[in-house]
C-alpha positions in Angstrom: 100.7 -84.7 -40.0 103.6 -86.2 -37.4 105.0 -83.4 -35.1 108.4 -84.2 -36.7 107.5 -83.1 -40.4 105.7 -80.2 -39.0 108.8 -79.1 -37.5 110.6 -79.9 -40.6 108.2 -77.8 -42.7 108.0 -74.6 -40.0 112.0 -74.9 -40.0 112.0 -74.5 -43.8 110.0 -71.4 -43.6 110.9 -69.5 -40.9 114.8 -70.7 -40.4 116.5 -69.9 -36.9 113.3 -68.3 -35.8 111.4 -71.5 -35.7 110.7 -73.0 -32.8 112.7 -75.9 -31.3 111.7 -79.3 -32.2 110.9 -79.8 -28.1 108.4 -76.7 -28.4 106.6 -78.2 -31.5 106.1 -81.6 -29.9 104.8 -79.9 -26.8 102.1 -77.8 -28.9 101.2 -81.1 -31.0 100.6 -82.5 -27.5 98.3 -79.8 -26.3 96.5 -80.0 -29.3 96.0 -83.6 -29.5 94.6 -83.1 -25.9 91.9 -80.5 -27.1 93.7 -77.0 -26.6 92.3 -74.6 -28.6 93.9 -71.1 -27.3 97.2 -69.9 -27.6 97.1 -67.6 -24.5 98.1 -68.2 -21.3 95.7 -70.2 -18.9 95.3 -68.8 -15.1 97.5 -70.5 -12.7 98.3 -70.1 -9.0 100.6 -67.4 -8.4 100.4 -66.0 -11.5 101.1 -62.2 -11.7 97.6 -60.2 -11.8 97.3 -56.6 -13.0 97.2 -54.1 -9.9 97.3 -50.7 -11.8 93.7 -50.5 -12.2 91.1 -47.9 -11.7 90.5 -49.0 -8.1 93.9 -48.9 -7.2 94.6 -45.5 -8.7 91.6 -44.0 -6.6 92.6 -45.7 -3.7 96.3 -44.2 -4.1 94.6 -40.9 -4.7 92.6 -40.9 -1.5 95.8 -41.6 0.8 97.2 -38.6 -0.3 94.2 -36.6 -0.1 94.2 -37.8 3.5 97.9 -37.1 4.2 100.2 -35.0 1.9 103.3 -36.3 3.4 102.7 -40.0 3.0 105.7 -41.8 1.3 105.5 -44.2 -1.5 106.7 -47.0 0.9 103.5 -46.7 3.3 101.5 -46.4 0.6 102.7 -49.9 -0.9 102.0 -51.3 2.6 98.5 -50.1 3.0 97.7 -50.7 -0.8 99.4 -54.2 -0.5 101.3 -53.1 -3.7 104.9 -53.0 -5.0 106.8 -50.1 -4.4 107.5 -49.8 -7.9 103.6 -50.1 -8.9 102.6 -47.1 -6.7 105.7 -45.3 -7.9 104.0 -45.8 -11.4 100.6 -44.7 -10.2 101.6 -41.5 -8.1 104.2 -40.1 -10.9 102.8 -41.3 -14.3 99.1 -41.8 -13.6 98.1 -39.2 -10.9 100.8 -36.8 -12.1 102.0 -35.8 -8.3 105.2 -34.9 -7.5 106.6 -33.7 -4.0 107.3 -30.3 -3.3 108.8 -28.4 -0.4 107.0 -26.4 1.5 107.2 -22.2 1.5 108.7 -20.4 4.2 105.7 -18.1 5.3 106.3 -15.3 8.1 103.4 -16.7 10.3 100.6 -19.3 10.4 97.4 -16.9 9.3 94.4 -17.5 11.5 91.1 -16.9 9.9 91.1 -13.5 11.5 94.0 -12.5 9.8 92.9 -13.9 6.7 89.7 -11.7 6.6 91.6 -8.8 7.7 93.9 -9.3 4.5 90.9 -9.9 2.2 89.3 -6.8 3.7 92.3 -4.7 2.8 92.6 -5.7 -0.5 89.3 -5.6 -1.4 89.2 -2.0 -0.4 92.6 -1.2 -2.3 90.9 -2.9 -5.4 88.2 -0.7 -5.2 90.1 2.3 -5.3 92.4 1.2 -8.0 89.5 0.5 -10.0 87.9 3.7 -9.5 91.1 5.6 -9.9 92.8 3.3 -12.6 96.6 4.1 -13.4 96.7 7.7 -11.6 95.4 5.9 -8.3 99.3 3.7 -8.8 100.9 6.8 -9.8 100.3 8.5 -6.4 102.0 5.4 -4.4 105.2 5.9 -2.7 106.0 2.5 -0.9 109.0 2.3 1.6 110.5 -0.3 4.0 113.8 -1.1 5.7 115.9 -4.3 5.3 119.4 -5.0 6.8 122.2 -5.3 4.1 125.5 -7.2 5.0 128.9 -6.8 4.5 128.9 -10.3 3.4 125.4 -11.9 2.1 125.8 -15.7 0.9 125.0 -16.6 -2.4 121.6 -18.0 -3.0 121.8 -21.8 -4.6 119.9 -20.3 -7.7 122.5 -17.8 -8.1 125.3 -20.6 -8.0 123.9 -22.7 -10.7 126.4 -23.5 -13.3 126.3 -25.1 -16.6 128.0 -28.6 -16.8 128.3 -31.8 -18.9 126.4 -35.0 -17.5 130.0 -36.2 -17.3 131.5 -33.4 -15.5 131.8 -33.1 -11.6 129.3 -31.6 -9.3 130.4 -28.3 -7.9 130.3 -28.0 -4.1 128.8 -25.3 -2.0 129.9 -24.8 1.4 127.2 -23.9 3.7 128.1 -19.8 5.3 126.2 -17.3 7.2 125.7 -13.3 6.6 128.5 -11.6 8.3 127.8 -9.7 11.6 128.6 -6.3 10.0 125.7 -4.9 8.4 123.6 -1.7 7.7 119.8 -0.8 7.9 118.8 0.6 4.6 115.3 2.3 4.4 114.2 2.6 0.8 111.1 4.8 -0.6 110.0 4.5 -4.2 107.3 4.8 -6.7 106.8 3.3 -10.1 109.3 6.0 -11.6 112.2 4.7 -9.4 113.9 5.5 -6.0 112.9 8.8 -4.0 114.7 8.1 -0.8 117.9 5.7 0.0 118.5 6.2 3.7 121.0 4.6 5.9 120.8 4.1 10.0 123.8 5.4 11.8 125.4 2.4 13.4 124.2 1.3 16.7 120.9 2.7 15.9 117.7 1.1 15.5 114.3 2.1 13.7 111.9 4.0 16.3 109.0 6.3 16.0 111.1 9.0 16.4 113.7 8.1 14.0 110.9 7.3 11.3 109.0 10.2 12.0 112.6 12.6 11.4 112.8 10.5 8.2 109.6 11.3 7.3 110.0 14.8 8.0 113.4 15.9 6.9 114.6 13.4 4.2 111.4 11.9 2.5 109.5 15.3 2.3 112.2 17.3 0.9 113.2 14.0 -1.4 109.7 13.8 -3.0 109.5 17.7 -3.3 112.9 17.5 -5.7 112.4 14.8 -7.3 108.7 14.7 -8.2 107.5 17.4 -8.6 103.5 17.9 -7.8 103.1 14.7 -6.2 103.1 16.7 -3.1 100.1 19.0 -4.0 98.6 16.1 -5.6 98.7 13.8 -2.5 101.0 11.1 -1.3 99.5 7.5 -1.0 102.1 6.0 1.5 102.4 2.3 1.8 104.1 1.0 4.2 103.9 -2.1 6.6 102.4 -1.9 10.2 105.6 -2.4 12.1 105.5 -0.5 15.6 107.4 2.4 14.2 105.2 3.0 11.5 101.8 2.6 13.3 102.9 4.6 16.5 100.7 7.4 17.2 103.6 9.8 17.0 104.0 8.8 13.6 100.4 8.7 12.5 100.3 12.4 13.5 103.3 13.1 11.6 101.9 11.4 8.5 98.6 13.4 9.1 100.5 16.5 9.3 102.5 15.9 6.0 99.1 15.1 4.2 100.0 12.1 3.5 97.4 9.2 3.2 98.4 5.6 4.3 97.2 2.9 2.4 95.8 -0.3 4.2 98.0 -2.8 4.6 97.3 -6.1 7.0 99.9 -7.4 9.6 102.4 -10.2 8.4 101.9 -9.4 4.5 105.3 -9.3 2.7 103.8 -10.6 -0.2 101.7 -7.4 -0.3 104.6 -5.1 0.3 106.5 -4.3 -3.2 109.9 -3.8 -1.6 109.7 -7.0 -0.1 108.4 -9.1 -2.8 110.2 -7.2 -5.7 113.2 -5.1 -4.9 114.9 -6.8 -1.8 115.2 -10.2 -3.1 116.8 -9.1 -6.2 119.1 -6.5 -4.5 120.4 -9.3 -2.0 120.8 -11.8 -4.8 123.1 -9.5 -6.7 125.0 -8.8 -3.7 125.3 -12.6 -2.7 128.9 -13.8 -2.7 130.3 -10.0 -2.7 132.5 -9.1 0.7 132.6 -5.6 1.6 134.9 -4.2 4.4 133.3 -1.2 5.4 129.4 0.2 5.6 130.4 2.8 2.9 131.3 -0.3 0.5 128.0 -1.8 1.1 126.1 1.5 0.7 128.1 2.1 -2.3 127.1 -1.5 -4.1 123.4 -1.0 -3.0 123.5 2.5 -4.8 124.7 1.4 -7.8 122.1 -1.5 -8.3 119.2 0.8 -7.7 120.6 3.3 -10.1 121.3 0.7 -12.8 117.8 -0.6 -12.7 115.8 0.6 -15.7 112.6 2.7 -14.7 110.2 -0.8 -16.1 111.8 -2.3 -13.1 110.2 -0.1 -10.6 106.7 0.3 -12.7 106.5 -3.3 -13.0 106.6 -3.8 -8.9 103.8 -1.3 -8.3 101.8 -2.6 -11.5 102.1 -6.1 -9.9 99.9 -4.9 -6.7 96.4 -5.0 -8.0 97.5 -8.4 -9.6 98.4 -9.6 -5.9 95.2 -7.9 -4.4 93.1 -10.1 -6.6 95.3 -13.0 -6.1 94.8 -12.8 -2.3 91.1 -12.5 -2.4 90.6 -15.7 -4.6 92.7 -17.4 -2.0 90.8 -16.0 0.4 93.3 -14.2 2.5 96.1 -17.1 2.1 99.5 -15.9 0.9 100.0 -15.1 -2.7 102.9 -17.0 -4.8 104.7 -15.6 -7.2 
């Protein structure tokens, strides 16, 4: 058939969706020259498929070698477009960039080994004693509480429509006014809430006085039978806690110290369970005096259910296991 007749019949069949007369003529010419395929033939400069198994593996190797490599650098090394690299990294390899988490110290292998040893001993004692072992733990630590604690980014989040203007948050610093809180607690709740007098610091002398004249009477009053059953004191190894005079006082009180490796706030319940939520609660509030801060802290501690404190103590065996599994590295949430 002539190309004009082909176009006329196709137009009757397909209407507005029909090829133009020029296109029908071109195809007729190609078929007359021996063309049998309808797909595009290769040609110089034609786009080629770059997202292949080889390119995906090459991108993965780059990331494994340098976790901070940028998409632009990867595109340069792989001779690919930025969009193709972005597709490989996010959609094929499922990578996402995360910020580094603050840790108190770069752990050496020696420090990691000490953390593992301590956790293995604690876990062994827990497996032998079960929940009774946890019920004898009294944990304590110190922390500064400021007259003004800036609100955290998470606490300041607000529900907004997509069309709403974004709220602004100005950078602020904790106030100079502050009080030193020393808190001792167990799975049943707070035992001792103590505040250092202004312009004083925690020393071995002040800490031993606190143990003798405040903590022991508080345990006798609030946890009857615990002194005779045996107190397992869990605190960090800060200098006032580990000084010779302090250790002698602990022996005289017949307390038993649980091992606590240095630079390990992730294994201290006060750090990972209490002080964070407390300061998040106080964030954004302003107090005019030390007494105002102390009153707010006391109210928050008393408002927490017993289950809140028991969860903190019961999290210890989980963290001990994780620390061992991580070969001494810091434990995430």
